[in-house]
PDB file of N, CA, C and O in Angstrom:
ATOM      1  N   MET A   1      19.527 -85.227  -5.135  1.00  0.00           N
ATOM      2  CA  MET A   1      19.185 -86.419  -4.394  1.00  0.00           C
ATOM      3  C   MET A   1      17.755 -86.852  -4.713  1.00  0.00           C
ATOM      4  O   MET A   1      17.467 -88.043  -4.835  1.00  0.00           O
ATOM      5  N   TRP A   2      16.872 -85.876  -4.846  1.00  0.00           N
ATOM      6  CA  TRP A   2      15.467 -86.186  -5.110  1.00  0.00           C
ATOM      7  C   TRP A   2      15.334 -87.045  -6.364  1.00  0.00           C
ATOM      8  O   TRP A   2      14.660 -88.075  -6.356  1.00  0.00           O
ATOM      9  N   GLN A   3      15.978 -86.612  -7.427  1.00  0.00           N
ATOM     10  CA  GLN A   3      15.856 -87.356  -8.671  1.00  0.00           C
ATOM     11  C   GLN A   3      16.502 -88.733  -8.552  1.00  0.00           C
ATOM     12  O   GLN A   3      15.989 -89.706  -9.106  1.00  0.00           O
ATOM     13  N   GLY A   4      17.601 -88.822  -7.849  1.00  0.00           N
ATOM     14  CA  GLY A   4      18.255 -90.114  -7.682  1.00  0.00           C
ATOM     15  C   GLY A   4      17.395 -91.110  -6.925  1.00  0.00           C
ATOM     16  O   GLY A   4      17.311 -92.278  -7.304  1.00  0.00           O
ATOM     17  N   VAL A   5      16.752 -90.649  -5.849  1.00  0.00           N
ATOM     18  CA  VAL A   5      15.955 -91.546  -5.008  1.00  0.00           C
ATOM     19  C   VAL A   5      14.536 -91.708  -5.540  1.00  0.00           C
ATOM     20  O   VAL A   5      14.089 -92.828  -5.789  1.00  0.00           O
ATOM     21  N   ARG A   6      13.835 -90.608  -5.713  1.00  0.00           N
ATOM     22  CA  ARG A   6      12.420 -90.669  -6.059  1.00  0.00           C
ATOM     23  C   ARG A   6      12.155 -91.001  -7.520  1.00  0.00           C
ATOM     24  O   ARG A   6      11.147 -91.623  -7.854  1.00  0.00           O
ATOM     25  N   GLU A   7      13.068 -90.582  -8.384  1.00  0.00           N
ATOM     26  CA  GLU A   7      12.874 -90.830  -9.810  1.00  0.00           C
ATOM     27  C   GLU A   7      13.786 -91.935 -10.324  1.00  0.00           C
ATOM     28  O   GLU A   7      13.889 -92.165 -11.529  1.00  0.00           O
ATOM     29  N   HIS A   8      14.443 -92.612  -9.395  1.00  0.00           N
ATOM     30  CA  HIS A   8      15.256 -93.797  -9.698  1.00  0.00           C
ATOM     31  C   HIS A   8      16.307 -93.537 -10.775  1.00  0.00           C
ATOM     32  O   HIS A   8      16.466 -94.323 -11.709  1.00  0.00           O
ATOM     33  N   LYS A   9      17.029 -92.410 -10.627  1.00  0.00           N
ATOM     34  CA  LYS A   9      18.063 -92.094 -11.607  1.00  0.00           C
ATOM     35  C   LYS A   9      19.426 -92.664 -11.221  1.00  0.00           C
ATOM     36  O   LYS A   9      20.394 -92.510 -11.965  1.00  0.00           O
ATOM     37  N   GLY A  10      19.506 -93.314 -10.078  1.00  0.00           N
ATOM     38  CA  GLY A  10      20.721 -94.044  -9.753  1.00  0.00           C
ATOM     39  C   GLY A  10      21.616 -93.404  -8.712  1.00  0.00           C
ATOM     40  O   GLY A  10      21.393 -92.289  -8.241  1.00  0.00           O
ATOM     41  N   TRP A  11      22.643 -94.173  -8.381  1.00  0.00           N
ATOM     42  CA  TRP A  11      23.559 -93.785  -7.310  1.00  0.00           C
ATOM     43  C   TRP A  11      24.416 -92.583  -7.657  1.00  0.00           C
ATOM     44  O   TRP A  11      24.842 -91.857  -6.758  1.00  0.00           O
ATOM     45  N   ILE A  12      24.679 -92.354  -8.924  1.00  0.00           N
ATOM     46  CA  ILE A  12      25.488 -91.186  -9.291  1.00  0.00           C
ATOM     47  C   ILE A  12      24.743 -89.906  -8.927  1.00  0.00           C
ATOM     48  O   ILE A  12      25.340 -88.976  -8.384  1.00  0.00           O
ATOM     49  N   TRP A  13      23.447 -89.848  -9.220  1.00  0.00           N
ATOM     50  CA  TRP A  13      22.640 -88.680  -8.853  1.00  0.00           C
ATOM     51  C   TRP A  13      22.580 -88.526  -7.333  1.00  0.00           C
ATOM     52  O   TRP A  13      22.697 -87.419  -6.808  1.00  0.00           O
ATOM     53  N   ILE A  14      22.399 -89.635  -6.641  1.00  0.00           N
ATOM     54  CA  ILE A  14      22.331 -89.582  -5.172  1.00  0.00           C
ATOM     55  C   ILE A  14      23.665 -89.100  -4.617  1.00  0.00           C
ATOM     56  O   ILE A  14      23.702 -88.220  -3.757  1.00  0.00           O
ATOM     57  N   GLY A  15      24.762 -89.676  -5.110  1.00  0.00           N
ATOM     58  CA  GLY A  15      26.087 -89.273  -4.644  1.00  0.00           C
ATOM     59  C   GLY A  15      26.382 -87.815  -4.923  1.00  0.00           C
ATOM     60  O   GLY A  15      26.946 -87.119  -4.079  1.00  0.00           O
ATOM     61  N   ALA A  16      26.001 -87.346  -6.110  1.00  0.00           N
ATOM     62  CA  ALA A  16      26.209 -85.936  -6.442  1.00  0.00           C
ATOM     63  C   ALA A  16      25.413 -85.037  -5.493  1.00  0.00           C
ATOM     64  O   ALA A  16      25.897 -83.985  -5.078  1.00  0.00           O
ATOM     65  N   GLY A  17      24.198 -85.455  -5.155  1.00  0.00           N
ATOM     66  CA  GLY A  17      23.381 -84.678  -4.211  1.00  0.00           C
ATOM     67  C   GLY A  17      23.990 -84.640  -2.827  1.00  0.00           C
ATOM     68  O   GLY A  17      24.001 -83.596  -2.175  1.00  0.00           O
ATOM     69  N   VAL A  18      24.499 -85.776  -2.374  1.00  0.00           N
ATOM     70  CA  VAL A  18      25.147 -85.834  -1.057  1.00  0.00           C
ATOM     71  C   VAL A  18      26.369 -84.917  -1.034  1.00  0.00           C
ATOM     72  O   VAL A  18      26.577 -84.171  -0.077  1.00  0.00           O
ATOM     73  N   ILE A  19      27.163 -84.978  -2.080  1.00  0.00           N
ATOM     74  CA  ILE A  19      28.364 -84.129  -2.150  1.00  0.00           C
ATOM     75  C   ILE A  19      27.980 -82.646  -2.182  1.00  0.00           C
ATOM     76  O   ILE A  19      28.576 -81.831  -1.478  1.00  0.00           O
ATOM     77  N   ALA A  20      26.987 -82.304  -3.001  1.00  0.00           N
ATOM     78  CA  ALA A  20      26.580 -80.902  -3.098  1.00  0.00           C
ATOM     79  C   ALA A  20      26.066 -80.369  -1.767  1.00  0.00           C
ATOM     80  O   ALA A  20      26.425 -79.267  -1.353  1.00  0.00           O
ATOM     81  N   LEU A  21      25.224 -81.153  -1.098  1.00  0.00           N
ATOM     82  CA  LEU A  21      24.706 -80.701   0.202  1.00  0.00           C
ATOM     83  C   LEU A  21      25.811 -80.620   1.245  1.00  0.00           C
ATOM     84  O   LEU A  21      25.832 -79.701   2.064  1.00  0.00           O
ATOM     85  N   GLY A  22      26.718 -81.570   1.215  1.00  0.00           N
ATOM     86  CA  GLY A  22      27.844 -81.543   2.153  1.00  0.00           C
ATOM     87  C   GLY A  22      28.736 -80.336   1.931  1.00  0.00           C
ATOM     88  O   GLY A  22      29.128 -79.668   2.887  1.00  0.00           O
ATOM     89  N   LEU A  23      29.059 -80.050   0.675  1.00  0.00           N
ATOM     90  CA  LEU A  23      29.886 -78.882   0.376  1.00  0.00           C
ATOM     91  C   LEU A  23      29.192 -77.585   0.777  1.00  0.00           C
ATOM     92  O   LEU A  23      29.833 -76.651   1.259  1.00  0.00           O
ATOM     93  N   TYR A  24      27.894 -77.536   0.578  1.00  0.00           N
ATOM     94  CA  TYR A  24      27.138 -76.349   0.988  1.00  0.00           C
ATOM     95  C   TYR A  24      27.293 -76.115   2.497  1.00  0.00           C
ATOM     96  O   TYR A  24      27.509 -74.986   2.936  1.00  0.00           O
ATOM     97  N   GLY A  25      27.183 -77.176   3.271  1.00  0.00           N
ATOM     98  CA  GLY A  25      27.340 -77.048   4.715  1.00  0.00           C
ATOM     99  C   GLY A  25      28.737 -76.616   5.112  1.00  0.00           C
ATOM    100  O   GLY A  25      28.898 -75.804   6.023  1.00  0.00           O
ATOM    101  N   VAL A  26      29.743 -77.144   4.448  1.00  0.00           N
ATOM    102  CA  VAL A  26      31.135 -76.778   4.753  1.00  0.00           C
ATOM    103  C   VAL A  26      31.385 -75.319   4.390  1.00  0.00           C
ATOM    104  O   VAL A  26      31.951 -74.571   5.187  1.00  0.00           O
ATOM    105  N   VAL A  27      30.971 -74.911   3.203  1.00  0.00           N
ATOM    106  CA  VAL A  27      31.180 -73.530   2.772  1.00  0.00           C
ATOM    107  C   VAL A  27      30.501 -72.557   3.736  1.00  0.00           C
ATOM    108  O   VAL A  27      31.070 -71.517   4.067  1.00  0.00           O
ATOM    109  N   ALA A  28      29.305 -72.882   4.183  1.00  0.00           N
ATOM    110  CA  ALA A  28      28.591 -72.000   5.115  1.00  0.00           C
ATOM    111  C   ALA A  28      29.358 -71.829   6.420  1.00  0.00           C
ATOM    112  O   ALA A  28      29.392 -70.730   6.973  1.00  0.00           O
ATOM    113  N   THR A  29      29.971 -72.893   6.919  1.00  0.00           N
ATOM    114  CA  THR A  29      30.688 -72.784   8.191  1.00  0.00           C
ATOM    115  C   THR A  29      32.003 -72.030   8.064  1.00  0.00           C
ATOM    116  O   THR A  29      32.543 -71.583   9.076  1.00  0.00           O
ATOM    117  N   LEU A  30      32.529 -71.877   6.874  1.00  0.00           N
ATOM    118  CA  LEU A  30      33.811 -71.198   6.670  1.00  0.00           C
ATOM    119  C   LEU A  30      33.673 -69.693   6.480  1.00  0.00           C
ATOM    120  O   LEU A  30      34.681 -68.999   6.344  1.00  0.00           O
ATOM    121  N   GLN A  31      32.476 -69.184   6.468  1.00  0.00           N
ATOM    122  CA  GLN A  31      32.274 -67.756   6.244  1.00  0.00           C
ATOM    123  C   GLN A  31      32.699 -66.970   7.480  1.00  0.00           C
ATOM    124  O   GLN A  31      32.312 -67.290   8.605  1.00  0.00           O
ATOM    125  N   SER A  32      33.498 -65.941   7.246  1.00  0.00           N
ATOM    126  CA  SER A  32      34.007 -65.149   8.375  1.00  0.00           C
ATOM    127  C   SER A  32      33.214 -63.863   8.603  1.00  0.00           C
ATOM    128  O   SER A  32      33.453 -63.166   9.589  1.00  0.00           O
ATOM    129  N   ASP A  33      32.307 -63.545   7.740  1.00  0.00           N
ATOM    130  CA  ASP A  33      31.524 -62.321   7.854  1.00  0.00           C
ATOM    131  C   ASP A  33      30.635 -62.383   9.090  1.00  0.00           C
ATOM    132  O   ASP A  33      29.924 -63.365   9.299  1.00  0.00           O
ATOM    133  N   ASP A  34      30.676 -61.337   9.906  1.00  0.00           N
ATOM    134  CA  ASP A  34      29.844 -61.281  11.116  1.00  0.00           C
ATOM    135  C   ASP A  34      28.354 -61.295  10.791  1.00  0.00           C
ATOM    136  O   ASP A  34      27.537 -61.668  11.632  1.00  0.00           O
ATOM    137  N   ASN A  35      28.004 -60.895   9.589  1.00  0.00           N
ATOM    138  CA  ASN A  35      26.603 -60.855   9.184  1.00  0.00           C
ATOM    139  C   ASN A  35      26.198 -62.078   8.374  1.00  0.00           C
ATOM    140  O   ASN A  35      25.166 -62.060   7.704  1.00  0.00           O
ATOM    141  N   PHE A  36      26.996 -63.138   8.426  1.00  0.00           N
ATOM    142  CA  PHE A  36      26.687 -64.288   7.584  1.00  0.00           C
ATOM    143  C   PHE A  36      25.339 -64.902   7.948  1.00  0.00           C
ATOM    144  O   PHE A  36      24.642 -65.395   7.061  1.00  0.00           O
ATOM    145  N   GLY A  37      24.955 -64.889   9.204  1.00  0.00           N
ATOM    146  CA  GLY A  37      23.637 -65.404   9.585  1.00  0.00           C
ATOM    147  C   GLY A  37      22.528 -64.660   8.873  1.00  0.00           C
ATOM    148  O   GLY A  37      21.543 -65.262   8.444  1.00  0.00           O
ATOM    149  N   ARG A  38      22.683 -63.368   8.747  1.00  0.00           N
ATOM    150  CA  ARG A  38      21.706 -62.541   8.038  1.00  0.00           C
ATOM    151  C   ARG A  38      21.713 -62.886   6.547  1.00  0.00           C
ATOM    152  O   ARG A  38      20.658 -62.996   5.922  1.00  0.00           O
ATOM    153  N   ILE A  39      22.896 -63.053   5.995  1.00  0.00           N
ATOM    154  CA  ILE A  39      23.018 -63.411   4.582  1.00  0.00           C
ATOM    155  C   ILE A  39      22.385 -64.776   4.328  1.00  0.00           C
ATOM    156  O   ILE A  39      21.676 -64.955   3.339  1.00  0.00           O
ATOM    157  N   LEU A  40      22.633 -65.726   5.205  1.00  0.00           N
ATOM    158  CA  LEU A  40      22.078 -67.064   5.052  1.00  0.00           C
ATOM    159  C   LEU A  40      20.550 -67.049   5.168  1.00  0.00           C
ATOM    160  O   LEU A  40      19.859 -67.756   4.435  1.00  0.00           O
ATOM    161  N   ALA A  41      20.033 -66.242   6.089  1.00  0.00           N
ATOM    162  CA  ALA A  41      18.578 -66.127   6.227  1.00  0.00           C
ATOM    163  C   ALA A  41      17.970 -65.525   4.956  1.00  0.00           C
ATOM    164  O   ALA A  41      16.918 -65.968   4.495  1.00  0.00           O
ATOM    165  N   ALA A  42      18.630 -64.527   4.404  1.00  0.00           N
ATOM    166  CA  ALA A  42      18.141 -63.923   3.172  1.00  0.00           C
ATOM    167  C   ALA A  42      18.204 -64.922   2.021  1.00  0.00           C
ATOM    168  O   ALA A  42      17.303 -64.968   1.183  1.00  0.00           O
ATOM    169  N   TYR A  43      19.252 -65.709   1.983  1.00  0.00           N
ATOM    170  CA  TYR A  43      19.364 -66.743   0.954  1.00  0.00           C
ATOM    171  C   TYR A  43      18.188 -67.709   1.037  1.00  0.00           C
ATOM    172  O   TYR A  43      17.707 -68.197   0.014  1.00  0.00           O
ATOM    173  N   GLY A  44      17.726 -67.985   2.252  1.00  0.00           N
ATOM    174  CA  GLY A  44      16.592 -68.881   2.423  1.00  0.00           C
ATOM    175  C   GLY A  44      15.362 -68.397   1.685  1.00  0.00           C
ATOM    176  O   GLY A  44      14.646 -69.197   1.085  1.00  0.00           O
ATOM    177  N   GLY A  45      15.104 -67.088   1.721  1.00  0.00           N
ATOM    178  CA  GLY A  45      13.960 -66.534   1.003  1.00  0.00           C
ATOM    179  C   GLY A  45      14.088 -66.725  -0.492  1.00  0.00           C
ATOM    180  O   GLY A  45      13.121 -67.079  -1.167  1.00  0.00           O
ATOM    181  N   VAL A  46      15.284 -66.491  -1.007  1.00  0.00           N
ATOM    182  CA  VAL A  46      15.531 -66.683  -2.434  1.00  0.00           C
ATOM    183  C   VAL A  46      15.439 -68.165  -2.780  1.00  0.00           C
ATOM    184  O   VAL A  46      14.949 -68.523  -3.851  1.00  0.00           O
ATOM    185  N   PHE A  47      15.907 -69.026  -1.884  1.00  0.00           N
ATOM    186  CA  PHE A  47      15.874 -70.463  -2.116  1.00  0.00           C
ATOM    187  C   PHE A  47      14.437 -70.962  -2.264  1.00  0.00           C
ATOM    188  O   PHE A  47      14.151 -71.777  -3.142  1.00  0.00           O
ATOM    189  N   VAL A  48      13.538 -70.479  -1.417  1.00  0.00           N
ATOM    190  CA  VAL A  48      12.139 -70.906  -1.491  1.00  0.00           C
ATOM    191  C   VAL A  48      11.544 -70.526  -2.845  1.00  0.00           C
ATOM    192  O   VAL A  48      10.961 -71.369  -3.528  1.00  0.00           O
ATOM    193  N   ALA A  49      11.688 -69.273  -3.228  1.00  0.00           N
ATOM    194  CA  ALA A  49      11.135 -68.820  -4.505  1.00  0.00           C
ATOM    195  C   ALA A  49      11.824 -69.532  -5.677  1.00  0.00           C
ATOM    196  O   ALA A  49      11.173 -69.918  -6.648  1.00  0.00           O
ATOM    197  N   GLY A  50      13.126 -69.699  -5.575  1.00  0.00           N
ATOM    198  CA  GLY A  50      13.861 -70.386  -6.633  1.00  0.00           C
ATOM    199  C   GLY A  50      13.473 -71.842  -6.768  1.00  0.00           C
ATOM    200  O   GLY A  50      13.454 -72.383  -7.874  1.00  0.00           O
ATOM    201  N   SER A  51      13.165 -72.479  -5.654  1.00  0.00           N
ATOM    202  CA  SER A  51      12.742 -73.883  -5.696  1.00  0.00           C
ATOM    203  C   SER A  51      11.423 -74.038  -6.432  1.00  0.00           C
ATOM    204  O   SER A  51      11.240 -74.982  -7.201  1.00  0.00           O
ATOM    205  N   ILE A  52      10.516 -73.120  -6.197  1.00  0.00           N
ATOM    206  CA  ILE A  52       9.242 -73.166  -6.906  1.00  0.00           C
ATOM    207  C   ILE A  52       9.474 -72.924  -8.396  1.00  0.00           C
ATOM    208  O   ILE A  52       8.892 -73.609  -9.237  1.00  0.00           O
ATOM    209  N   ALA A  53      10.321 -71.951  -8.720  1.00  0.00           N
ATOM    210  CA  ALA A  53      10.617 -71.675 -10.130  1.00  0.00           C
ATOM    211  C   ALA A  53      11.298 -72.877 -10.788  1.00  0.00           C
ATOM    212  O   ALA A  53      10.970 -73.229 -11.921  1.00  0.00           O
ATOM    213  N   TRP A  54      12.240 -73.506 -10.088  1.00  0.00           N
ATOM    214  CA  TRP A  54      12.921 -74.680 -10.623  1.00  0.00           C
ATOM    215  C   TRP A  54      11.916 -75.810 -10.877  1.00  0.00           C
ATOM    216  O   TRP A  54      11.979 -76.479 -11.908  1.00  0.00           O
ATOM    217  N   GLY A  55      11.008 -76.016  -9.950  1.00  0.00           N
ATOM    218  CA  GLY A  55       9.991 -77.039 -10.142  1.00  0.00           C
ATOM    219  C   GLY A  55       9.139 -76.766 -11.362  1.00  0.00           C
ATOM    220  O   GLY A  55       8.746 -77.696 -12.067  1.00  0.00           O
ATOM    221  N   MET A  56       8.850 -75.499 -11.620  1.00  0.00           N
ATOM    222  CA  MET A  56       8.072 -75.135 -12.796  1.00  0.00           C
ATOM    223  C   MET A  56       8.837 -75.446 -14.078  1.00  0.00           C
ATOM    224  O   MET A  56       8.273 -75.983 -15.032  1.00  0.00           O
ATOM    225  N   VAL A  57      10.122 -75.105 -14.094  1.00  0.00           N
ATOM    226  CA  VAL A  57      10.934 -75.288 -15.298  1.00  0.00           C
ATOM    227  C   VAL A  57      11.301 -76.755 -15.507  1.00  0.00           C
ATOM    228  O   VAL A  57      11.146 -77.288 -16.606  1.00  0.00           O
ATOM    229  N   ALA A  58      11.781 -77.398 -14.462  1.00  0.00           N
ATOM    230  CA  ALA A  58      12.344 -78.743 -14.601  1.00  0.00           C
ATOM    231  C   ALA A  58      11.298 -79.851 -14.533  1.00  0.00           C
ATOM    232  O   ALA A  58      11.445 -80.883 -15.189  1.00  0.00           O
ATOM    233  N   ASP A  59      10.253 -79.647 -13.749  1.00  0.00           N
ATOM    234  CA  ASP A  59       9.298 -80.731 -13.511  1.00  0.00           C
ATOM    235  C   ASP A  59       7.879 -80.440 -13.993  1.00  0.00           C
ATOM    236  O   ASP A  59       6.992 -81.281 -13.852  1.00  0.00           O
ATOM    237  N   GLY A  60       7.661 -79.254 -14.560  1.00  0.00           N
ATOM    238  CA  GLY A  60       6.322 -78.918 -15.008  1.00  0.00           C
ATOM    239  C   GLY A  60       5.348 -78.636 -13.872  1.00  0.00           C
ATOM    240  O   GLY A  60       4.133 -78.680 -14.064  1.00  0.00           O
ATOM    241  N   TYR A  61       5.885 -78.344 -12.680  1.00  0.00           N
ATOM    242  CA  TYR A  61       5.057 -78.044 -11.506  1.00  0.00           C
ATOM    243  C   TYR A  61       4.318 -76.729 -11.717  1.00  0.00           C
ATOM    244  O   TYR A  61       4.887 -75.766 -12.230  1.00  0.00           O
ATOM    245  N   ARG A  62       3.078 -76.693 -11.330  1.00  0.00           N
ATOM    246  CA  ARG A  62       2.282 -75.475 -11.415  1.00  0.00           C
ATOM    247  C   ARG A  62       1.884 -75.054 -10.007  1.00  0.00           C
ATOM    248  O   ARG A  62       1.031 -75.689  -9.386  1.00  0.00           O
ATOM    249  N   PRO A  63       2.497 -73.983  -9.498  1.00  0.00           N
ATOM    250  CA  PRO A  63       2.179 -73.553  -8.135  1.00  0.00           C
ATOM    251  C   PRO A  63       0.767 -72.997  -8.049  1.00  0.00           C
ATOM    252  O   PRO A  63       0.260 -72.398  -8.997  1.00  0.00           O
ATOM    253  N   ASP A  64       0.135 -73.207  -6.888  1.00  0.00           N
ATOM    254  CA  ASP A  64      -1.175 -72.583  -6.674  1.00  0.00           C
ATOM    255  C   ASP A  64      -0.955 -71.225  -6.021  1.00  0.00           C
ATOM    256  O   ASP A  64       0.182 -70.815  -5.787  1.00  0.00           O
ATOM    257  N   ARG A  65      -2.031 -70.545  -5.735  1.00  0.00           N
ATOM    258  CA  ARG A  65      -1.898 -69.184  -5.200  1.00  0.00           C
ATOM    259  C   ARG A  65      -1.208 -69.165  -3.847  1.00  0.00           C
ATOM    260  O   ARG A  65      -0.540 -68.186  -3.514  1.00  0.00           O
ATOM    261  N   PHE A  66      -1.355 -70.230  -3.055  1.00  0.00           N
ATOM    262  CA  PHE A  66      -0.712 -70.259  -1.746  1.00  0.00           C
ATOM    263  C   PHE A  66       0.792 -70.462  -1.868  1.00  0.00           C
ATOM    264  O   PHE A  66       1.555 -69.936  -1.058  1.00  0.00           O
ATOM    265  N   ASP A  67       1.225 -71.215  -2.865  1.00  0.00           N
ATOM    266  CA  ASP A  67       2.653 -71.336  -3.141  1.00  0.00           C
ATOM    267  C   ASP A  67       3.234 -69.971  -3.496  1.00  0.00           C
ATOM    268  O   ASP A  67       4.284 -69.575  -2.990  1.00  0.00           O
ATOM    269  N   VAL A  68       2.536 -69.267  -4.369  1.00  0.00           N
ATOM    270  CA  VAL A  68       3.009 -67.957  -4.818  1.00  0.00           C
ATOM    271  C   VAL A  68       3.009 -66.961  -3.657  1.00  0.00           C
ATOM    272  O   VAL A  68       3.977 -66.224  -3.471  1.00  0.00           O
ATOM    273  N   ILE A  69       1.936 -66.940  -2.883  1.00  0.00           N
ATOM    274  CA  ILE A  69       1.867 -66.027  -1.729  1.00  0.00           C
ATOM    275  C   ILE A  69       2.971 -66.348  -0.729  1.00  0.00           C
ATOM    276  O   ILE A  69       3.627 -65.441  -0.216  1.00  0.00           O
ATOM    277  N   GLY A  70       3.178 -67.627  -0.450  1.00  0.00           N
ATOM    278  CA  GLY A  70       4.239 -68.015   0.481  1.00  0.00           C
ATOM    279  C   GLY A  70       5.608 -67.593  -0.004  1.00  0.00           C
ATOM    280  O   GLY A  70       6.423 -67.101   0.777  1.00  0.00           O
ATOM    281  N   ALA A  71       5.872 -67.782  -1.300  1.00  0.00           N
ATOM    282  CA  ALA A  71       7.159 -67.366  -1.860  1.00  0.00           C
ATOM    283  C   ALA A  71       7.333 -65.851  -1.770  1.00  0.00           C
ATOM    284  O   ALA A  71       8.422 -65.359  -1.475  1.00  0.00           O
ATOM    285  N   LEU A  72       6.244 -65.114  -2.027  1.00  0.00           N
ATOM    286  CA  LEU A  72       6.325 -63.661  -1.918  1.00  0.00           C
ATOM    287  C   LEU A  72       6.588 -63.212  -0.483  1.00  0.00           C
ATOM    288  O   LEU A  72       7.326 -62.254  -0.257  1.00  0.00           O
ATOM    289  N   PHE A  73       5.987 -63.901   0.486  1.00  0.00           N
ATOM    290  CA  PHE A  73       6.282 -63.604   1.892  1.00  0.00           C
ATOM    291  C   PHE A  73       7.764 -63.834   2.180  1.00  0.00           C
ATOM    292  O   PHE A  73       8.407 -63.025   2.849  1.00  0.00           O
ATOM    293  N   CYS A  74       8.292 -64.928   1.677  1.00  0.00           N
ATOM    294  CA  CYS A  74       9.712 -65.225   1.893  1.00  0.00           C
ATOM    295  C   CYS A  74      10.602 -64.152   1.281  1.00  0.00           C
ATOM    296  O   CYS A  74      11.578 -63.724   1.897  1.00  0.00           O
ATOM    297  N   LEU A  75      10.270 -63.717   0.074  1.00  0.00           N
ATOM    298  CA  LEU A  75      11.061 -62.667  -0.573  1.00  0.00           C
ATOM    299  C   LEU A  75      10.918 -61.334   0.161  1.00  0.00           C
ATOM    300  O   LEU A  75      11.883 -60.577   0.264  1.00  0.00           O
ATOM    301  N   ALA A  76       9.726 -61.046   0.667  1.00  0.00           N
ATOM    302  CA  ALA A  76       9.543 -59.824   1.450  1.00  0.00           C
ATOM    303  C   ALA A  76      10.361 -59.892   2.731  1.00  0.00           C
ATOM    304  O   ALA A  76      10.983 -58.905   3.126  1.00  0.00           O
ATOM    305  N   GLY A  77      10.365 -61.054   3.383  1.00  0.00           N
ATOM    306  CA  GLY A  77      11.192 -61.226   4.576  1.00  0.00           C
ATOM    307  C   GLY A  77      12.663 -61.056   4.265  1.00  0.00           C
ATOM    308  O   GLY A  77      13.399 -60.446   5.041  1.00  0.00           O
ATOM    309  N   MET A  78      13.097 -61.590   3.136  1.00  0.00           N
ATOM    310  CA  MET A  78      14.477 -61.434   2.712  1.00  0.00           C
ATOM    311  C   MET A  78      14.813 -59.959   2.519  1.00  0.00           C
ATOM    312  O   MET A  78      15.889 -59.513   2.916  1.00  0.00           O
ATOM    313  N   ALA A  79      13.910 -59.207   1.918  1.00  0.00           N
ATOM    314  CA  ALA A  79      14.150 -57.781   1.705  1.00  0.00           C
ATOM    315  C   ALA A  79      14.266 -57.037   3.031  1.00  0.00           C
ATOM    316  O   ALA A  79      15.111 -56.152   3.170  1.00  0.00           O
ATOM    317  N   VAL A  80      13.432 -57.381   4.002  1.00  0.00           N
ATOM    318  CA  VAL A  80      13.510 -56.742   5.317  1.00  0.00           C
ATOM    319  C   VAL A  80      14.850 -57.069   5.979  1.00  0.00           C
ATOM    320  O   VAL A  80      15.517 -56.183   6.514  1.00  0.00           O
ATOM    321  N   ILE A  81      15.235 -58.334   5.939  1.00  0.00           N
ATOM    322  CA  ILE A  81      16.497 -58.745   6.557  1.00  0.00           C
ATOM    323  C   ILE A  81      17.681 -58.018   5.922  1.00  0.00           C
ATOM    324  O   ILE A  81      18.577 -57.556   6.628  1.00  0.00           O
ATOM    325  N   MET A  82      17.686 -57.918   4.610  1.00  0.00           N
ATOM    326  CA  MET A  82      18.846 -57.366   3.918  1.00  0.00           C
ATOM    327  C   MET A  82      18.882 -55.834   3.901  1.00  0.00           C
ATOM    328  O   MET A  82      19.961 -55.245   3.961  1.00  0.00           O
ATOM    329  N   TYR A  83      17.723 -55.187   3.819  1.00  0.00           N
ATOM    330  CA  TYR A  83      17.730 -53.756   3.531  1.00  0.00           C
ATOM    331  C   TYR A  83      17.161 -52.864   4.622  1.00  0.00           C
ATOM    332  O   TYR A  83      17.084 -51.648   4.445  1.00  0.00           O
ATOM    333  N   ALA A  84      16.760 -53.447   5.752  1.00  0.00           N
ATOM    334  CA  ALA A  84      16.242 -52.604   6.842  1.00  0.00           C
ATOM    335  C   ALA A  84      17.370 -51.728   7.402  1.00  0.00           C
ATOM    336  O   ALA A  84      18.493 -52.199   7.582  1.00  0.00           O
ATOM    337  N   PRO A  85      17.068 -50.465   7.675  1.00  0.00           N
ATOM    338  CA  PRO A  85      18.104 -49.596   8.263  1.00  0.00           C
ATOM    339  C   PRO A  85      18.410 -50.068   9.688  1.00  0.00           C
ATOM    340  O   PRO A  85      17.498 -50.330  10.472  1.00  0.00           O
ATOM    341  N   ARG A  86      19.671 -50.170  10.005  1.00  0.00           N
ATOM    342  CA  ARG A  86      20.080 -50.713  11.298  1.00  0.00           C
ATOM    343  C   ARG A  86      20.753 -49.678  12.197  1.00  0.00           C
ATOM    344  O   ARG A  86      20.908 -49.923  13.394  1.00  0.00           O
ATOM    345  N   GLY A  87      21.140 -48.575  11.674  1.00  0.00           N
ATOM    346  CA  GLY A  87      21.683 -47.497  12.497  1.00  0.00           C
ATOM    347  C   GLY A  87      23.034 -47.787  13.149  1.00  0.00           C
ATOM    348  O   GLY A  87      23.297 -47.332  14.262  1.00  0.00           O
ATOM    349  N   HIS A  88      23.884 -48.537  12.465  1.00  0.00           N
ATOM    350  CA  HIS A  88      25.228 -48.734  13.019  1.00  0.00           C
ATOM    351  C   HIS A  88      26.282 -48.577  11.979  1.00  0.00           C
ATOM    352  O   HIS A  88      27.469 -48.710  12.277  1.00  0.00           O
TER     353      HIS A  88
END
């Protein structure tokens, strides 16, 4: 959607973005795993770091130290969510 709207790539890009985001929301609601909230939260950490990496590759974005530190915090949080011993 970003490229369609901000970079004026047209309605096809915008429509593809709308469809992708909509499908993401539908797929998330269909998950039957009791721990899906935990999985989704962990995905958020990967999403943040991946977004910065994508910006570097696709747009030539150069993150500053606060971007990198923030992404590392997100990945550390993801590791705690996914791998902390829960005793059950």
